[in-house]
C-alpha atoms as an extended CHARMM CRD file, in Angstrom:
* protein
*
       271  EXT
         1         1  MET       CA              6.2590000000       -5.0720000000       -0.3230000000  PROA      1               0.0000000000
         2         2  ARG       CA              8.0530000000       -2.2710000000        1.4700000000  PROA      2               0.0000000000
         3         3  SER       CA              7.9110000000        0.8310000000       -0.7350000000  PROA      3               0.0000000000
         4         4  ALA       CA              5.6600000000        2.2480000000       -3.4430000000  PROA      4               0.0000000000
         5         5  LEU       CA              7.0210000000        5.2610000000       -5.3140000000  PROA      5               0.0000000000
         6         6  TYR       CA              4.5490000000        7.6980000000       -6.8440000000  PROA      6               0.0000000000
         7         7  VAL       CA              5.5630000000        8.8340000000      -10.3390000000  PROA      7               0.0000000000
         8         8  PRO       CA              3.5350000000       11.5420000000      -12.1430000000  PROA      8               0.0000000000
         9         9  GLY       CA              1.6900000000       10.0590000000      -15.0920000000  PROA      9               0.0000000000
        10        10  ASN       CA              2.5170000000       13.0630000000      -17.2340000000  PROA      10              0.0000000000
        11        11  ARG       CA              6.2640000000       12.5720000000      -16.7770000000  PROA      11              0.0000000000
        12        12  PRO       CA              7.1410000000        9.6410000000      -19.0630000000  PROA      12              0.0000000000
        13        13  ASP       CA             10.7800000000       10.7060000000      -18.8650000000  PROA      13              0.0000000000
        14        14  LEU       CA             10.7660000000        9.4140000000      -15.2700000000  PROA      14              0.0000000000
        15        15  PHE       CA              9.1380000000        6.0250000000      -15.8550000000  PROA      15              0.0000000000
        16        16  ASP       CA             12.2070000000        3.9880000000      -16.8170000000  PROA      16              0.0000000000
        17        17  LYS       CA             14.3360000000        5.6750000000      -14.1750000000  PROA      17              0.0000000000
        18        18  ALA       CA             11.8110000000        4.8120000000      -11.4730000000  PROA      18              0.0000000000
        19        19  LEU       CA             11.5520000000        1.2310000000      -12.6770000000  PROA      19              0.0000000000
        20        20  ALA       CA             15.3180000000        0.8430000000      -12.4260000000  PROA      20              0.0000000000
        21        21  GLY       CA             15.3640000000        2.1840000000       -8.8660000000  PROA      21              0.0000000000
        22        22  PRO       CA             14.9900000000        0.4360000000       -5.5040000000  PROA      22              0.0000000000
        23        23  ALA       CA             11.2340000000        0.9040000000       -4.9880000000  PROA      23              0.0000000000
        24        24  ASP       CA              9.3130000000       -2.3560000000       -4.7090000000  PROA      24              0.0000000000
        25        25  VAL       CA              6.3210000000       -0.8700000000       -6.5370000000  PROA      25              0.0000000000
        26        26  ILE       CA              6.1760000000        1.8870000000       -9.1430000000  PROA      26              0.0000000000
        27        27  LEU       CA              2.9200000000        3.7830000000       -8.6640000000  PROA      27              0.0000000000
        28        28  LEU       CA              2.1040000000        5.7420000000      -11.8200000000  PROA      28              0.0000000000
        29        29  ASP       CA             -0.1930000000        8.5670000000      -10.7820000000  PROA      29              0.0000000000
        30        30  LEU       CA             -3.0000000000        9.7430000000      -13.0410000000  PROA      30              0.0000000000
        31        31  GLU       CA             -4.7800000000       11.6220000000      -10.2600000000  PROA      31              0.0000000000
        32        32  ASP       CA             -3.3750000000       14.4070000000       -8.0570000000  PROA      32              0.0000000000
        33        33  ALA       CA             -0.0120000000       14.6590000000       -9.8250000000  PROA      33              0.0000000000
        34        34  VAL       CA             -1.6180000000       15.3930000000      -13.2100000000  PROA      34              0.0000000000
        35        35  PRO       CA             -3.3440000000       18.7100000000      -14.0900000000  PROA      35              0.0000000000
        36        36  VAL       CA             -6.8580000000       18.3790000000      -15.4780000000  PROA      36              0.0000000000
        37        37  ARG       CA             -5.7550000000       19.5560000000      -18.9230000000  PROA      37              0.0000000000
        38        38  ASP       CA             -3.2170000000       16.7200000000      -19.1060000000  PROA      38              0.0000000000
        39        39  LYS       CA             -5.4000000000       13.8200000000      -17.9660000000  PROA      39              0.0000000000
        40        40  ASP       CA             -5.9890000000       12.3240000000      -21.4190000000  PROA      40              0.0000000000
        41        41  SER       CA             -2.4020000000       12.6750000000      -22.6080000000  PROA      41              0.0000000000
        42        42  ALA       CA             -1.0250000000       11.2800000000      -19.3370000000  PROA      42              0.0000000000
        43        43  ARG       CA             -3.3020000000        8.2540000000      -19.6110000000  PROA      43              0.0000000000
        44        44  ALA       CA             -2.0490000000        7.6300000000      -23.1460000000  PROA      44              0.0000000000
        45        45  GLU       CA              1.5850000000        7.9670000000      -22.0240000000  PROA      45              0.0000000000
        46        46  VAL       CA              1.1020000000        5.5300000000      -19.1450000000  PROA      46              0.0000000000
        47        47  VAL       CA             -0.6620000000        2.9270000000      -21.2690000000  PROA      47              0.0000000000
        48        48  ALA       CA              1.9180000000        3.1520000000      -24.0540000000  PROA      48              0.0000000000
        49        49  TRP       CA              4.7400000000        2.6740000000      -21.5780000000  PROA      49              0.0000000000
        50        50  LEU       CA              3.0170000000       -0.2190000000      -19.8050000000  PROA      50              0.0000000000
        51        51  ARG       CA              2.6900000000       -2.0050000000      -23.1280000000  PROA      51              0.0000000000
        52        52  SER       CA              6.4010000000       -1.5550000000      -23.7930000000  PROA      52              0.0000000000
        53        53  VAL       CA              7.8400000000       -2.9820000000      -20.5700000000  PROA      53              0.0000000000
        54        54  PRO       CA              8.0340000000       -6.6260000000      -19.4940000000  PROA      54              0.0000000000
        55        55  ALA       CA              5.9450000000       -7.5710000000      -16.4830000000  PROA      55              0.0000000000
        56        56  THR       CA              9.0160000000       -8.1560000000      -14.3290000000  PROA      56              0.0000000000
        57        57  ARG       CA              8.3530000000       -5.5980000000      -11.5980000000  PROA      57              0.0000000000
        58        58  ARG       CA              5.2370000000       -4.6660000000       -9.7160000000  PROA      58              0.0000000000
        59        59  ILE       CA              3.6240000000       -1.6430000000      -11.3440000000  PROA      59              0.0000000000
        60        60  TRP       CA              0.4540000000        0.0070000000      -10.0670000000  PROA      60              0.0000000000
        61        61  VAL       CA             -1.5630000000        2.9010000000      -11.4640000000  PROA      61              0.0000000000
        62        62  ARG       CA             -3.5220000000        5.3900000000       -9.3610000000  PROA      62              0.0000000000
        63        63  VAL       CA             -6.6940000000        6.2350000000      -11.2560000000  PROA      63              0.0000000000
        64        64  ASN       CA             -9.0250000000        9.1930000000      -10.9100000000  PROA      64              0.0000000000
        65        65  PRO       CA            -12.5020000000        9.0300000000       -9.3970000000  PROA      65              0.0000000000
        66        66  GLY       CA            -15.6490000000        9.4520000000      -11.4840000000  PROA      66              0.0000000000
        67        67  GLU       CA            -15.8820000000        9.3760000000      -15.2690000000  PROA      67              0.0000000000
        68        68  THR       CA            -12.2060000000       10.1860000000      -15.7380000000  PROA      68              0.0000000000
        69        69  GLY       CA            -11.4000000000        7.2090000000      -13.5500000000  PROA      69              0.0000000000
        70        70  ALA       CA            -13.6620000000        4.9710000000      -15.6090000000  PROA      70              0.0000000000
        71        71  ALA       CA            -11.6700000000        5.9120000000      -18.6990000000  PROA      71              0.0000000000
        72        72  ASP       CA             -8.4390000000        5.2440000000      -16.7710000000  PROA      72              0.0000000000
        73        73  LEU       CA             -9.6320000000        1.7860000000      -15.7480000000  PROA      73              0.0000000000
        74        74  ARG       CA            -10.6950000000        0.8080000000      -19.2500000000  PROA      74              0.0000000000
        75        75  ALA       CA             -7.3530000000        1.9700000000      -20.6280000000  PROA      75              0.0000000000
        76        76  VAL       CA             -5.1070000000        0.1410000000      -18.1620000000  PROA      76              0.0000000000
        77        77  ALA       CA             -7.1770000000       -3.0610000000      -18.0830000000  PROA      77              0.0000000000
        78        78  ALA       CA             -5.4790000000       -4.4030000000      -21.2090000000  PROA      78              0.0000000000
        79        79  THR       CA             -1.9570000000       -3.8610000000      -19.8280000000  PROA      79              0.0000000000
        80        80  ALA       CA              0.2360000000       -5.9320000000      -17.5280000000  PROA      80              0.0000000000
        81        81  VAL       CA             -0.3390000000       -3.6410000000      -14.5400000000  PROA      81              0.0000000000
        82        82  GLU       CA             -0.5090000000       -5.5410000000      -11.2580000000  PROA      82              0.0000000000
        83        83  ALA       CA             -2.9660000000       -3.2780000000       -9.4370000000  PROA      83              0.0000000000
        84        84  VAL       CA             -4.9000000000       -0.0480000000       -9.6310000000  PROA      84              0.0000000000
        85        85  CYS       CA             -5.1400000000        2.3730000000       -6.7340000000  PROA      85              0.0000000000
        86        86  LEU       CA             -8.7000000000        3.6100000000       -6.5470000000  PROA      86              0.0000000000
        87        87  ALA       CA             -8.5670000000        7.2460000000       -5.4240000000  PROA      87              0.0000000000
        88        88  LYS       CA            -11.3150000000        8.6960000000       -3.2050000000  PROA      88              0.0000000000
        89        89  THR       CA            -12.8900000000        5.3000000000       -2.4750000000  PROA      89              0.0000000000
        90        90  GLU       CA            -15.8550000000        5.6280000000       -0.1150000000  PROA      90              0.0000000000
        91        91  SER       CA            -17.8630000000        2.4410000000       -0.6490000000  PROA      91              0.0000000000
        92        92  ALA       CA            -17.6100000000       -1.2050000000       -1.6160000000  PROA      92              0.0000000000
        93        93  GLN       CA            -19.9110000000       -0.3990000000       -4.5310000000  PROA      93              0.0000000000
        94        94  GLN       CA            -17.2010000000        1.8040000000       -6.0480000000  PROA      94              0.0000000000
        95        95  VAL       CA            -14.7990000000       -1.1230000000       -5.8530000000  PROA      95              0.0000000000
        96        96  ARG       CA            -17.3060000000       -3.4600000000       -7.4830000000  PROA      96              0.0000000000
        97        97  ALA       CA            -17.9120000000       -0.9410000000      -10.2680000000  PROA      97              0.0000000000
        98        98  ALA       CA            -14.1550000000       -0.6330000000      -10.8560000000  PROA      98              0.0000000000
        99        99  SER       CA            -13.8580000000       -4.4060000000      -10.9300000000  PROA      99              0.0000000000
       100       100  ALA       CA            -16.5520000000       -4.6090000000      -13.6040000000  PROA      100             0.0000000000
       101       101  LEU       CA            -14.7400000000       -2.0320000000      -15.7480000000  PROA      101             0.0000000000
       102       102  LEU       CA            -11.4610000000       -3.9310000000      -15.4300000000  PROA      102             0.0000000000
       103       103  ALA       CA            -13.2140000000       -7.1480000000      -16.4210000000  PROA      103             0.0000000000
       104       104  GLU       CA            -14.2210000000       -5.6190000000      -19.7400000000  PROA      104             0.0000000000
       105       105  GLY       CA            -10.6410000000       -5.3990000000      -20.9840000000  PROA      105             0.0000000000
       106       106  GLU       CA             -8.4890000000       -7.8600000000      -19.0520000000  PROA      106             0.0000000000
       107       107  ALA       CA             -6.6080000000      -10.4650000000      -21.0120000000  PROA      107             0.0000000000
       108       108  ARG       CA             -6.8760000000      -12.7780000000      -18.0000000000  PROA      108             0.0000000000
       109       109  PRO       CA            -10.0560000000      -12.0690000000      -16.0400000000  PROA      109             0.0000000000
       110       110  GLY       CA             -9.6160000000      -11.1820000000      -12.3930000000  PROA      110             0.0000000000
       111       111  THR       CA             -5.8410000000      -10.7310000000      -12.4470000000  PROA      111             0.0000000000
       112       112  ILE       CA             -5.6400000000       -6.9790000000      -11.8040000000  PROA      112             0.0000000000
       113       113  ARG       CA             -6.0040000000       -6.2110000000       -8.1080000000  PROA      113             0.0000000000
       114       114  ILE       CA             -7.4890000000       -3.0900000000       -6.4950000000  PROA      114             0.0000000000
       115       115  CYS       CA             -5.9660000000       -1.0030000000       -3.7040000000  PROA      115             0.0000000000
       116       116  PRO       CA             -8.6380000000        1.4100000000       -2.4480000000  PROA      116             0.0000000000
       117       117  LEU       CA             -7.3420000000        4.7430000000       -1.1810000000  PROA      117             0.0000000000
       118       118  LEU       CA             -9.3380000000        5.8950000000        1.8550000000  PROA      118             0.0000000000
       119       119  GLU       CA             -9.3290000000        9.6830000000        2.1140000000  PROA      119             0.0000000000
       120       120  SER       CA            -12.5090000000       10.7050000000        3.9410000000  PROA      120             0.0000000000
       121       121  ALA       CA            -14.5950000000       10.0830000000        7.0420000000  PROA      121             0.0000000000
       122       122  ALA       CA            -17.1300000000        8.1620000000        4.9310000000  PROA      122             0.0000000000
       123       123  ALA       CA            -14.3310000000        5.9220000000        3.6550000000  PROA      123             0.0000000000
       124       124  LEU       CA            -13.1930000000        5.0610000000        7.1790000000  PROA      124             0.0000000000
       125       125  TYR       CA            -16.7220000000        4.2100000000        8.2610000000  PROA      125             0.0000000000
       126       126  ALA       CA            -16.9980000000        1.8420000000        5.2800000000  PROA      126             0.0000000000
       127       127  ALA       CA            -13.4520000000        0.4470000000        5.5710000000  PROA      127             0.0000000000
       128       128  ARG       CA            -14.5440000000       -3.0750000000        6.5920000000  PROA      128             0.0000000000
       129       129  GLU       CA            -16.9080000000       -3.4380000000        3.6250000000  PROA      129             0.0000000000
       130       130  ILE       CA            -14.3860000000       -1.8920000000        1.2260000000  PROA      130             0.0000000000
       131       131  ALA       CA            -11.6750000000       -4.2740000000        2.4040000000  PROA      131             0.0000000000
       132       132  SER       CA            -13.9850000000       -7.2400000000        1.7220000000  PROA      132             0.0000000000
       133       133  ALA       CA            -14.9100000000       -6.1670000000       -1.8170000000  PROA      133             0.0000000000
       134       134  PRO       CA            -13.7470000000       -8.1240000000       -4.9040000000  PROA      134             0.0000000000
       135       135  ARG       CA            -10.1130000000       -7.8750000000       -6.0070000000  PROA      135             0.0000000000
       136       136  VAL       CA             -8.9790000000       -5.8300000000       -2.9950000000  PROA      136             0.0000000000
       137       137  LEU       CA             -5.3020000000       -6.4670000000       -2.3080000000  PROA      137             0.0000000000
       138       138  ARG       CA             -4.7110000000       -3.9550000000        0.4720000000  PROA      138             0.0000000000
       139       139  LEU       CA             -5.9780000000       -0.6200000000        1.7060000000  PROA      139             0.0000000000
       140       140  GLN       CA             -4.1660000000        2.6900000000        1.7020000000  PROA      140             0.0000000000
       141       141  LEU       CA             -4.8260000000        5.7380000000        3.8590000000  PROA      141             0.0000000000
       142       142  GLY       CA             -4.7460000000        9.1850000000        2.2580000000  PROA      142             0.0000000000
       143       143  GLU       CA             -4.1600000000       11.4180000000        5.2410000000  PROA      143             0.0000000000
       144       144  ALA       CA             -3.8330000000       14.8110000000        3.5530000000  PROA      144             0.0000000000
       145       145  ASP       CA             -7.4600000000       14.8730000000        2.3960000000  PROA      145             0.0000000000
       146       146  LEU       CA             -8.6300000000       13.2510000000        5.6030000000  PROA      146             0.0000000000
       147       147  ARG       CA             -6.9030000000       15.8290000000        7.7980000000  PROA      147             0.0000000000
       148       148  ALA       CA             -8.4090000000       18.6430000000        5.7620000000  PROA      148             0.0000000000
       149       149  GLU       CA            -11.9240000000       17.2180000000        6.0690000000  PROA      149             0.0000000000
       150       150  LEU       CA            -11.6600000000       16.5760000000        9.8000000000  PROA      150             0.0000000000
       151       151  GLY       CA             -9.7430000000       19.7380000000       10.6930000000  PROA      151             0.0000000000
       152       152  ILE       CA             -6.8660000000       17.7740000000       12.2200000000  PROA      152             0.0000000000
       153       153  THR       CA             -3.4900000000       19.4280000000       12.7080000000  PROA      153             0.0000000000
       154       154  PRO       CA             -1.1590000000       16.6170000000       13.7750000000  PROA      154             0.0000000000
       155       155  SER       CA              1.6200000000       17.0760000000       16.2890000000  PROA      155             0.0000000000
       156       156  PRO       CA              5.1150000000       15.7500000000       15.4980000000  PROA      156             0.0000000000
       157       157  ASP       CA              4.2800000000       12.2470000000       16.7530000000  PROA      157             0.0000000000
       158       158  ASP       CA              0.9840000000       12.0910000000       14.7840000000  PROA      158             0.0000000000
       159       159  ARG       CA             -0.9410000000       10.9630000000       17.8740000000  PROA      159             0.0000000000
       160       160  GLU       CA             -4.0830000000       12.6980000000       16.5960000000  PROA      160             0.0000000000
       161       161  LEU       CA             -4.1470000000       10.2000000000       13.7170000000  PROA      161             0.0000000000
       162       162  LEU       CA             -3.5750000000        6.9850000000       15.6770000000  PROA      162             0.0000000000
       163       163  ALA       CA             -7.2470000000        6.0790000000       16.1000000000  PROA      163             0.0000000000
       164       164  LEU       CA             -7.9490000000        6.6540000000       12.4060000000  PROA      164             0.0000000000
       165       165  ARG       CA             -4.9580000000        4.5790000000       11.3480000000  PROA      165             0.0000000000
       166       166  GLY       CA             -6.0320000000        1.8170000000       13.6950000000  PROA      166             0.0000000000
       167       167  GLN       CA             -9.4030000000        1.5330000000       11.9610000000  PROA      167             0.0000000000
       168       168  VAL       CA             -7.6930000000        0.7860000000        8.6510000000  PROA      168             0.0000000000
       169       169  VAL       CA             -5.4380000000       -1.8500000000       10.2260000000  PROA      169             0.0000000000
       170       170  LEU       CA             -8.4220000000       -3.4810000000       11.9380000000  PROA      170             0.0000000000
       171       171  ALA       CA            -10.5430000000       -3.4760000000        8.7850000000  PROA      171             0.0000000000
       172       172  SER       CA             -7.7440000000       -5.1140000000        6.8050000000  PROA      172             0.0000000000
       173       173  ALA       CA             -7.1880000000       -7.8390000000        9.3840000000  PROA      173             0.0000000000
       174       174  ALA       CA            -10.9160000000       -8.5080000000        9.7370000000  PROA      174             0.0000000000
       175       175  ALA       CA            -11.2490000000       -8.9040000000        5.9700000000  PROA      175             0.0000000000
       176       176  GLY       CA             -8.2340000000      -11.1960000000        5.7920000000  PROA      176             0.0000000000
       177       177  ILE       CA             -6.2920000000       -9.0620000000        3.3270000000  PROA      177             0.0000000000
       178       178  ALA       CA             -2.6970000000       -7.7980000000        3.4370000000  PROA      178             0.0000000000
       179       179  PRO       CA             -1.8900000000       -5.1130000000        6.0280000000  PROA      179             0.0000000000
       180       180  PRO       CA             -2.4240000000       -1.5610000000        4.7620000000  PROA      180             0.0000000000
       181       181  LEU       CA              0.2020000000        0.5320000000        3.0430000000  PROA      181             0.0000000000
       182       182  GLY       CA              1.3750000000        3.4560000000        5.1610000000  PROA      182             0.0000000000
       183       183  PRO       CA              0.5120000000        7.0120000000        4.0580000000  PROA      183             0.0000000000
       184       184  ALA       CA              3.0310000000        9.1690000000        2.2240000000  PROA      184             0.0000000000
       185       185  SER       CA              4.9950000000       11.9610000000        3.8540000000  PROA      185             0.0000000000
       186       186  THR       CA              5.2240000000       15.1020000000        1.7340000000  PROA      186             0.0000000000
       187       187  ASP       CA              8.3540000000       16.2580000000        3.5560000000  PROA      187             0.0000000000
       188       188  PHE       CA             10.9700000000       14.4640000000        1.4780000000  PROA      188             0.0000000000
       189       189  ARG       CA             13.9030000000       16.4390000000        2.9100000000  PROA      189             0.0000000000
       190       190  ASP       CA             13.6590000000       15.3980000000        6.5600000000  PROA      190             0.0000000000
       191       191  LEU       CA             14.6780000000       11.7610000000        6.2260000000  PROA      191             0.0000000000
       192       192  ASP       CA             15.2460000000       11.3220000000        9.9670000000  PROA      192             0.0000000000
       193       193  ALA       CA             11.6130000000       12.2460000000       10.6310000000  PROA      193             0.0000000000
       194       194  LEU       CA             10.5670000000        9.8860000000        7.8360000000  PROA      194             0.0000000000
       195       195  ARG       CA             12.4980000000        7.0600000000        9.4730000000  PROA      195             0.0000000000
       196       196  GLU       CA             10.8630000000        7.6110000000       12.8480000000  PROA      196             0.0000000000
       197       197  SER       CA              7.3450000000        7.9730000000       11.4600000000  PROA      197             0.0000000000
       198       198  THR       CA              7.7960000000        4.8450000000        9.3350000000  PROA      198             0.0000000000
       199       199  ARG       CA              8.8810000000        2.8990000000       12.4010000000  PROA      199             0.0000000000
       200       200  ALA       CA              5.7590000000        4.1420000000       14.1910000000  PROA      200             0.0000000000
       201       201  LEU       CA              3.5770000000        2.9860000000       11.2980000000  PROA      201             0.0000000000
       202       202  GLN       CA              5.2460000000       -0.4380000000       11.3890000000  PROA      202             0.0000000000
       203       203  ARG       CA              4.5400000000       -0.7280000000       15.1130000000  PROA      203             0.0000000000
       204       204  SER       CA              0.8960000000        0.2220000000       14.4400000000  PROA      204             0.0000000000
       205       205  GLY       CA              0.3500000000       -2.6210000000       11.9660000000  PROA      205             0.0000000000
       206       206  PHE       CA              1.0850000000       -0.9890000000        8.6050000000  PROA      206             0.0000000000
       207       207  ARG       CA              3.4150000000       -2.8280000000        6.2410000000  PROA      207             0.0000000000
       208       208  GLY       CA              5.2870000000       -0.7710000000        3.6840000000  PROA      208             0.0000000000
       209       209  ARG       CA              4.7600000000        2.8730000000        2.8180000000  PROA      209             0.0000000000
       210       210  SER       CA              4.0960000000        5.0340000000       -0.2170000000  PROA      210             0.0000000000
       211       211  CYS       CA              6.7740000000        7.5600000000       -1.1790000000  PROA      211             0.0000000000
       212       212  VAL       CA              6.5400000000       10.8170000000       -3.1110000000  PROA      212             0.0000000000
       213       213  HSD       CA             10.2660000000       11.2380000000       -3.7980000000  PROA      213             0.0000000000
       214       214  PRO       CA             13.0470000000        8.7750000000       -4.7020000000  PROA      214             0.0000000000
       215       215  ALA       CA             15.1010000000        9.9170000000       -1.6930000000  PROA      215             0.0000000000
       216       216  GLN       CA             12.4650000000        8.4400000000        0.6190000000  PROA      216             0.0000000000
       217       217  VAL       CA             12.6250000000        4.9320000000       -0.8330000000  PROA      217             0.0000000000
       218       218  PRO       CA             15.9150000000        3.7120000000        0.7300000000  PROA      218             0.0000000000
       219       219  VAL       CA             14.8000000000        4.8970000000        4.1690000000  PROA      219             0.0000000000
       220       220  VAL       CA             11.4240000000        3.1660000000        3.9170000000  PROA      220             0.0000000000
       221       221  ASN       CA             13.0480000000       -0.0090000000        2.5910000000  PROA      221             0.0000000000
       222       222  GLU       CA             15.5250000000       -0.0080000000        5.4670000000  PROA      222             0.0000000000
       223       223  VAL       CA             12.8720000000        0.3780000000        8.1470000000  PROA      223             0.0000000000
       224       224  CYS       CA             10.5330000000       -2.1590000000        6.5740000000  PROA      224             0.0000000000
       225       225  THR       CA             13.1890000000       -4.8590000000        6.1400000000  PROA      225             0.0000000000
       226       226  PRO       CA             13.6400000000       -7.1020000000        9.2110000000  PROA      226             0.0000000000
       227       227  SER       CA             17.2140000000       -7.2490000000       10.4310000000  PROA      227             0.0000000000
       228       228  ALA       CA             19.2550000000      -10.4390000000       10.2280000000  PROA      228             0.0000000000
       229       229  ASN       CA             19.0490000000      -10.7850000000       14.0140000000  PROA      229             0.0000000000
       230       230  GLU       CA             15.2620000000      -10.3850000000       13.9860000000  PROA      230             0.0000000000
       231       231  VAL       CA             14.9330000000      -13.0570000000       11.3120000000  PROA      231             0.0000000000
       232       232  ALA       CA             17.2690000000      -15.4150000000       13.1560000000  PROA      232             0.0000000000
       233       233  ARG       CA             15.3560000000      -15.0000000000       16.4280000000  PROA      233             0.0000000000
       234       234  ALA       CA             12.0350000000      -15.5850000000       14.6870000000  PROA      234             0.0000000000
       235       235  ARG       CA             13.3070000000      -18.7530000000       13.0010000000  PROA      235             0.0000000000
       236       236  ALA       CA             14.7010000000      -20.0790000000       16.2520000000  PROA      236             0.0000000000
       237       237  LEU       CA             11.4420000000      -19.3430000000       18.0440000000  PROA      237             0.0000000000
       238       238  VAL       CA              9.3320000000      -21.1150000000       15.4350000000  PROA      238             0.0000000000
       239       239  ALA       CA             11.6970000000      -24.1020000000       15.4010000000  PROA      239             0.0000000000
       240       240  ARG       CA             11.6090000000      -24.3390000000       19.2140000000  PROA      240             0.0000000000
       241       241  PHE       CA              7.8180000000      -24.1840000000       19.2110000000  PROA      241             0.0000000000
       242       242  GLU       CA              7.4560000000      -26.8280000000       16.4970000000  PROA      242             0.0000000000
       243       243  ALA       CA              9.9440000000      -29.1180000000       18.2460000000  PROA      243             0.0000000000
       244       244  ALA       CA              7.8560000000      -28.8670000000       21.4030000000  PROA      244             0.0000000000
       245       245  ALA       CA              4.7700000000      -29.9180000000       19.4060000000  PROA      245             0.0000000000
       246       246  GLY       CA              2.7960000000      -26.8720000000       20.4830000000  PROA      246             0.0000000000
       247       247  GLY       CA              1.7070000000      -25.7910000000       23.9100000000  PROA      247             0.0000000000
       248       248  VAL       CA              3.4610000000      -23.1960000000       26.0510000000  PROA      248             0.0000000000
       249       249  LEU       CA              7.2430000000      -23.0830000000       26.4030000000  PROA      249             0.0000000000
       250       250  LEU       CA             10.0230000000      -20.6480000000       27.2400000000  PROA      250             0.0000000000
       251       251  ASP       CA             12.2980000000      -18.8910000000       24.7890000000  PROA      251             0.0000000000
       252       252  GLU       CA             16.0700000000      -18.5250000000       25.1820000000  PROA      252             0.0000000000
       253       253  ALA       CA             15.5430000000      -15.5350000000       27.5190000000  PROA      253             0.0000000000
       254       254  GLY       CA             13.0850000000      -17.3930000000       29.7570000000  PROA      254             0.0000000000
       255       255  ARG       CA              9.9850000000      -15.6000000000       28.4540000000  PROA      255             0.0000000000
       256       256  MET       CA              6.7540000000      -17.4910000000       27.8900000000  PROA      256             0.0000000000
       257       257  VAL       CA              6.0060000000      -18.4510000000       24.3090000000  PROA      257             0.0000000000
       258       258  ASP       CA              2.5480000000      -19.4710000000       23.1470000000  PROA      258             0.0000000000
       259       259  LEU       CA              0.8650000000      -19.6840000000       19.7680000000  PROA      259             0.0000000000
       260       260  ALA       CA              0.1750000000      -15.9370000000       19.6300000000  PROA      260             0.0000000000
       261       261  VAL       CA              3.8830000000      -15.1650000000       19.9970000000  PROA      261             0.0000000000
       262       262  VAL       CA              4.7340000000      -17.7280000000       17.3330000000  PROA      262             0.0000000000
       263       263  ARG       CA              2.1930000000      -16.2380000000       14.9530000000  PROA      263             0.0000000000
       264       264  GLN       CA              3.9730000000      -12.9170000000       15.2470000000  PROA      264             0.0000000000
       265       265  ALA       CA              7.3050000000      -14.5940000000       14.4640000000  PROA      265             0.0000000000
       266       266  ARG       CA              5.8440000000      -16.3840000000       11.4600000000  PROA      266             0.0000000000
       267       267  ARG       CA              4.4390000000      -13.1220000000       10.1380000000  PROA      267             0.0000000000
       268       268  LEU       CA              7.8860000000      -11.5400000000       10.2790000000  PROA      268             0.0000000000
       269       269  LEU       CA              9.3510000000      -14.4820000000        8.3490000000  PROA      269             0.0000000000
       270       270  ASP       CA              6.5700000000      -14.2550000000        5.7530000000  PROA      270             0.0000000000
       271       271  GLU       CA              7.4540000000      -10.6150000000        5.1190000000  PROA      271             0.0000000000
């Protein structure tokens, strides 16, 4: 998965358009994008639409925290949604509670996955336990709330956030789940900056990125798709290693290749 496009849950006129677009995941948002007065009607719109579309594309729903979120989870559990994004997750217990609510209404128990959204200092401290909780597919990092809580004003290269991002990557790897989804950029007009920051996230261990505007999706998809040359080199490297029956060998440029290098090549091919 390369891109996840947020779509406001109170804008049903955008649902079909988003589904027909290039985003790998459509992320229907019942949380920040929806005013409090519209929470119930947005939930009804999302559920009605989910029941009307075939399960041919990956569709996620971001649910609210607290009691409103419990109602969201019960409502979407009976649909064909692939995953729910659990906003404001701060503990593994919250994930377990969400899992229990989903289990009440699922047609096939255990099929809906959970993507916790980490948006606070407490969430980062608990990231390892959250990543290991039931149903967790991958973590996401919500940097806007986190920056506000910590008083961080990032510079253009986001170096102030590198240590925090690294914790989420480490927690995901330690728990054996998919690499985390990169945080959204709210500046949807500066696509060159988006391209560079997405490349930086890729280098840091994130795979894919959430988007808040359709214009961001092609850029994120481009960055997160390995080039034909990268794929060819990775295949050749793996083939050379397997032909040598393991051990250490040299690649076509004379550089040493061991199992760690091959693992990196295999990961690229798996993506």
